[in-house]
N, C-alpha and C positions, 0 to 999 in steps of 0.2 A: 712793141713799137717804141722807138726812142722818144724821149720827151725833154731831153736836155742836150745842150751842145756847147762846145767851146771852139775857139779858133787857135790853132797851134802855129807858132811862128816857124816859117821855113828856115829862118836864119839860125835860130838856136834850139829849136825843138821844144820850146816852152809855151804853155798857154799864156794868152795875153788878155788882160781885162777888156771887156767889150767897150767900156768907155774910152780906153786908150786906143782901141781900134777905130772908134768913131773919130777921135781927135786926129789920128794919122790920116784917116780917109778924108776928112775935111781939109787938112793941109794939102794932101795930094790933089784934090779937086779944086783947091783955091777958094774955099768958102770958110766963113767963120763958124766954129762949132756953136750950136744952140744950147742953151742952158738946160732945157728939158726935153728936147726932141732929137731923135737920131737923124743923121743926114739922109735926106730922101726916104725916111722911114725904113731904112735897110733892115734894121733889127726886127721890126714888126712883120715884115714880109719875108725877106730872105732868111732871117734868123728862125722864123717859124718853120720854114721849109727845111732848114738844116736840122732843127729839133725833131722834125717828123721823120728824120732818117734819109732825106733826099740828098743826092749828090749835087755837086755844083752843076754838072751837066743836066740833071733833072730839073734843078732850080732855074736854069737858063730857059728851059721850055715853058715853065710856069710864069716867068717874069722876064720876057725878052727885052723889055724897055730898060732893064737894069744890067745889061751885059757889060757896060763899062765898070760898074761896081763889082760885078762878079769876076771880071778880068783882073781887077786890082786885088780882090780877095784871093783868087786862085794863084796869083803871082807871089803873094806874100804869106799865105796861110794854108794849112790843111784843116779840114773840118773833122771834129770828133763828136759823135753823138752817142748817147746812151739812155737807158731807161732807169729811172729811180723809183723805188717802191717806198711808200710811206712807212712810218714806224709801226711796229706791231702794237696792238692794244694790250694793256695789262689785264 
């Protein structure tokens, strides 16, 4: 099961820092970025869904109240999720 994710820019195919995505999202929705909280907690809910390997369509079913955010993410990014295994013990 994946446990990590990143969002890849549809514009240039490069991963974008999640804090930068939050700043762009806030700008798009006309709100000031918060110093310590994600806009509408998108990372905590939608990000967890992506990290669990859910697609945007599956995430829409889980969080229908966030369709506007998911529309914006889907228009600008693709989701990449993967599993990471910890380091081997010596």
